Every structure is written in C-alpha cells, then in structure tokens.
N, C-alpha and C positions, 0 to 999 in steps of 0.2 A: 540651180535647185536647192530649197531652202532646207535648213538640218532638220533633223528628223525631230528632235524635241521640240521646235518651234511650231512644226504644220498641226501637232494636235491642240494645241492654244488657241493658234488662228482660226482653226476648223472651231471652235468652241467659241470662241469672241464672234465669228461670223454668224452663227446658228444663235448666241445669244441675242444679237442684232436685228435678226429677221424676226424671231420670235416676238421682241418687244416692239417692232413695228406693226406686226400684224394686231397684236394687245391692244396697241394705242390707235391704232387707224380708225376705228368707230368712233373712239374719243373725239380724235383730232378733226372728223369729218363734219360730227355733230357741232362742234365747236366754228368749223368753217359755214356750215351752213345756217348758223344763228345768224350770221351777218348778211345773207343774200335775202332778195326778194323771192315772193314764191313762184314766181316765173323763174326765175335762177335757179332755184328750188330744185324744179323738175325737169330742168334744162338737160336735152340729149345730145350729146355727150356731157357729162357732168362739166359743171367751169369750175376750173382751178385759178385764173384769176377773173376778178370781177371788183366791182366798186361796192365797197362795205355800206352798210346802214345800221344805225342803231334801233331802227322802227320797229324790229321785230319784241324788243327789250320793251319798249315804251307801250307795245299795246298789252302784251303780257301783263305786266303791271296794272294797266287800266281794267282790264276785263277781271283778270284772277286774284289780285290783292297778294301780291307775292310775298310780303311780311307777315301776313295773316297764317297763309300756310307754312312760311319758313319757322314763324313762332312756336306753331304744333309742332312740327318735326323736331324741334329744341327742347321742347318740353317732354316730347315722349321718348327721345333718347336719352336726355340726361335723367328724367325719372326713373325708367328702365332701368338703365345702368345703376345709380344708388341703390334702387329697390333690389336689384339683382344681386348686389355685393352684399347687402346687409343679410341675403340668405345665403349666398353662395360661400360667404368668407366663414361661418361657423359649421356649415355643414361640411366643407371638404377639410377644415381643420377637425371637427372629430374624425372624420373615415381616416385622415393620414395617421392622427397621434394615438387613438384609440378605435383600434381595429378591432374587427368582430370578423366567425367564420362566415358573416354573410354581406360584408363590405364590398368585395370584390362583386358579389351577385346585384348588389343594389348600382353600383357604378355601370355594370353593363346595362342594366334595365334603363337607366337614366337616359343612357346613350341610345338605346335602343329606339326611344321616342321620335330621336330627330330622322330617323329613318321611314317616320309615316308622313305621308302627303298632308300638308297643312289643309286640302280640300275635305281629308277623312274627320277632320274635328270641326269643319265649317259650321255645320249645322246646329249643333249642341253649343258652340260658342255663341253663335248668334241669339240662340234661343234665350241662352242663359244673361246676356247681355242685354235683351229685351226685357225680358222679365225684370232684371235690377233695374231697370229705366236708364242703361249706361250705354245704349246705341249712339254713333256721333258724338261721342265725348272722348276728351283726353285720359282720363284716370283708367279707360277700359283698354285701351291702348296701351298705356304704361304694365297692365297688369298682362295683356296677353303676350306684349314685347318681352317682360320677364320671365314668363312661364317658358316661352320659346328659346331665349337664350341661357335658360339656367343650367341644363344637363353641360352645355359646353363649358361655362364658365367653372361651374364645380370641378370638371374634369383638369382643366388647366391649373386650376389654384392645389386641386389636390396632387397634382404632378409637381409641382413647385414645392408644397408643403414637405413633400418626401425627400427632397434632396438638404433636407436642413438636418446636420447631424443630430442623432439623438443622445450623443454624450453631451451636447449643450443643454440638452431639455433637463435630463439628467442633473446635472451641475444646479440649474436653477431650482428645480424640486427640490434639492437634498439643501438648499439655501433657504427652503422655505417660502418661495414664490408663489401666490396663486396661480388659480389657472388665467386670470385678467392679466396680471404682472407678468409671465410667462409670454402670453402672446403680445403685449404690449412693447416689453422692452428685450425679447429676443428674437422671438421670432418674426415680426413685423420687420425690424430693421434688417433683418434679411433676405424679406422676401417682398419688400417696398416694389421691387424690380418688377416681379410675377404679377404684383397686386394692379398695378398702373397699367400694364400690358392688357389685362384681363379686362379691365374698365375701358379702355379706347378700342378695344377689337370689340366689344359689347354697344359701345358708343356708335360704330361705324355700322355692324350689321342692324341695329334699331333705326339706324337715320335711312339705309337701304332698303328697308321692308316694304315692300307693296301691297302685299296678299290680302294682310288682314286690315290695313288703312283702305283698301278700297271696297274692302265688303262689310266693315264694321263703323266707316264713318262717311261721311258726305261735304258738305261745304262748312259746316261748324266748327268739328275737329280734325279736317282732312288734312293729310300731311302734303308734302310736295309731290309725292306719288300720285295724290288724287290730282292736284293742278296739272301734272303732265298729262293724265291719262282724260282730261278734260277736254283736248285740242283732237281728241279722236271723237268723229262725228259721221252720223249715216252719211252727210254729204262726202265725205273723205276724210284724208289727212294733211293739215295744214304744216307742210315739210319745214318751212321756214319759221313757224311760230311755236311747233312741236321742239324743233332743235333749241330756239330760245330759251324757251321752258326747262327744258334738260339741263340746257348748260348753267341757269340760274339754278338749279335744284342739286346738281352736282359737284358745282366750283366750290362751294364751302368744304365739303367734305373730302373732297382732292386734294384742297390746300392744308386741310386738316392733317391726313392721313401721310402728305408729303413730308408735314413737320415733324408727326409722331412716326416715320416709317420702320425706324427701330426699335422702336417698344411694338409697334403692332408686327414686326416680324418673329420678336422675340415671344409674344404670347401666341401665334399661329405652331410656333414650332415647340412649345413646351407639350409636352407627354407625346412627342415624336418617337422616342427612343424607347417606351416602357410601355 
C-alpha cells in the first residue's frame, strides 16, 4: 500500500493527465484526419493506422489561397492588438493611479459588455460597416476585434498597474517627473511583463475569432476562420479537407502559444485575486 502522502499526488497527476488527453484529443484527431483520404476520414470504425497523404493540404492551398487568408488573420490580429494597447494602456493607467468614485463602476460596466452575446450587436455593427463602406475589409475587423477585446485588456492592465507601489510614484513626482516620464521610466519597466502578456492574449483571441469574420467579410478580407467555413457545403462536409484547413489555420497560433505559454498564463491570471 503506497504511503498516504503519495496517494493524493499520484491521484492529482492521474487526473491531470486524463483531463489533458481529453482536451487535446480533438486537436490530435483533426491532425490525424488531415492526412487521410475522404474515404478513410469517414471510415467506420475510425482508422488509427493508415497510409498518410499530403493531398489535402495541396488541395486546400489550390482552392482557398491559404496565404491570403493567413495574411488577413495576421493583419487583423496584429492591428487589433496594437490599437487595443494604445487605448487600453492610458485608460487602465488613469483608472489605476487617478481613481474617482466612479472608477469601479466604469470597470464593471466595461466587463459587463462581454456578457452580451455577439449576435446581439451584429445588426447595428453590420449596418455601420455597410454605411461606411467597410464591409469585407481588414480595417473593419481590426476595429471590431479591438472593441471586443478592450474590456479584458483594460482589466488586466488595471490590475497589473495596481501592483506598483504607490511610494515609488510619489518619489518620482517629488523629483519633478512629468506624467510621461513617470510612466516611461518608473511604471513601464515594472509592468512590461503584464503589458506583453496582455498583448499576447489579445493576439490569440483575435486570431481565433470567427463570428465577426464570418459575418463581416468574405473572400477579400476573410480570415482563416472563413477559409475553414468554406469547406461546409450543402453537399456535406469534406472531413479530410476540412481537417487539413483547420490544421493549417491553428498550427501557427498553437506554436506561438506554446512558445509564449508562460506569458499567456500570466496574462490570464492577472486580476484573478482582486
């Protein structure tokens, strides 16, 4: 019989492995299916041993112009991240260091906007884009993605700035530091990790966004989400090609997330204790 102190550790490890396998099984299955033929993809029972083929990836590129959709995803993700930081940084800074009696109410109101289903705002957003002549355009997606991620970015940065000791800021002000110098030379070096994790998190959220891309764009400014959706047709689903398209769409962000996992976890946990 194992010692009592080892049993909980072993049990937690086992549970962690089971949960991890359950979470990653869909991704693994999509990856395997992308190397199958269409007949192998719908075979019953499912095939775990088969002769892999790269035909699906070639067909996806020929039909959909993967580089165009990937470029649109990259532009919208980077653009919304940069624009979001330009707005969120001063907003969070002012609310963290120049609080008023309405600061908490504003933060709660911003967070409450994330509780509204996106479909509830679809018609007014669509009409505004149509009136402005911005349908099927990258700038429209950048603006919508920025507004969608802004509440989360402000909350993360606000909590990050609240961790800065007030005594340091008081010392800088007593030395005659301006607001810009206070931020540039005191606050920014202390919070650069939180700023980076916020940007990375926004980048991932924008890359994975599908609802607005499907409803506001088509072939010209469509992202990888639009490319994946194009493999659903009235004739049915082409599982092998759909899996290949999905693999090509998620592979860059999975590799990116794996390389930056420490910063992403830090960004997701900022504000969890307050």
